[in-house]
N, C-alpha and C positions, 0 to 999 in steps of 0.2 A: 473546402469547408472553411468557414470563418470561425474565429475564436468563440463566438457566442454559441454556435452550433456544436462545437467540440465540447464546450463547457456543459451544455445540456446533455450531450451523449455520454459524458464520462462522470458527471457529478462533481467535477472540479470547478473552482472559480477561475475566471479569466486570469486573475493575479497568480494563482497557483500554476496555471499552464505556462504563463510567461516565466515564472520562476524556474520551472523544470527546463524550459527552453534555454534560458540564460545560464543555467547550471550545466548545460551540455548533456542533459539526460535524454534528449530526444534526437532522432535523426534530424538532419538539417531541414528546416522549414523554409520553403521558398516563399517568395512574396509575389503577389500578382502585380499587374501593371498599375494598379491603384495604390500599391505600397502595403496593402494588408496581407497578413499571413495567409497562406493557402495550405491548410492542413489536409492530409490524406487519411485514408482508413488505417494505414500503418501507424500514423501518429495517434489515432484514436486507440488502437490496440496497445501501443506503448503507454499512453496516458492511463488507460484502464488498469494495466499491470502496476504502474507506479501508484495509482490510487489505492489498490489493494495491498501492496507492500507497505505503504505508509499507514493505512487503516489498521493493519495487523501489527504495527509497532516497529517496523524495520526503520533503522536510523537513516537519515539522509546521507550520511557518510557511506553506509553499505549500499544504498540505492545508487549513489554515484559510481561506486566501484563496480557494481553489477552492470550498469549501463555502459561503462567504459569497456568492460570485458566483452559485452555483447557486440559493441562496435568493432572490437578487434577480430571478431569472427571465431572460427573453429578453435583457435589456440586458447581462447578464454573459456571454453566449455567446462573443463574440470573445476576451475575456480568458481565459475558461476554456479555450478551444481553444488559445490561446497557451501557457498553463501546461502543458497536456498535450503539446503539440508540443515544448516545451523539455525536458520530462521524457523524452520519447521519444528526443530527440537525445542526452541524457545517457546513457540506457540503451544506445544504439547505440555510443557512444564506449567505455563500460565493456565491452560485449560484444567490441568490436574489440581492446581491451587484453587481455582474458582470452584471446581467440583467439591473440594473439601469444605470451602466456605459455605457453599450451598447446603451441604449436609448439616453443618453446624446450625445454620439458620433454620432449617427444617425442624431440627430438634427443639430449638428455642421457640419457634412459632407453635409447635405442638404443645409445649408447656403452657403457653399463654392461653391455649384453648382448654386447659384442664384446671383443676383446683390447686395445683402445686404452687403457683405463685412465685416461683424462683426468679432470680434476675435473669 
């Protein structure tokens, strides 16, 4: 697959895909006889994971550490799991904060529908 096809499949821009490749967050990408990158389904899977990790707020630093550990194989499994568990806990805390904010907004919107006229 060429970079345009991979961008379409993953929702990432070509520039972001190149960044992840240059940052060594992908398995090695071979080049075809024409010099263009030749991505595989494995790359698409990795890029999709990277997309979602970044989309949910994981730092590039943690993403680099995670991918380095993945490349190390089985020995990196415990730390990879720890990175994901920490990230999941962060997401849970963010979700709880957003839920509290949503509740406050609901109360405020209900007041605007009544005659109370409070701020």
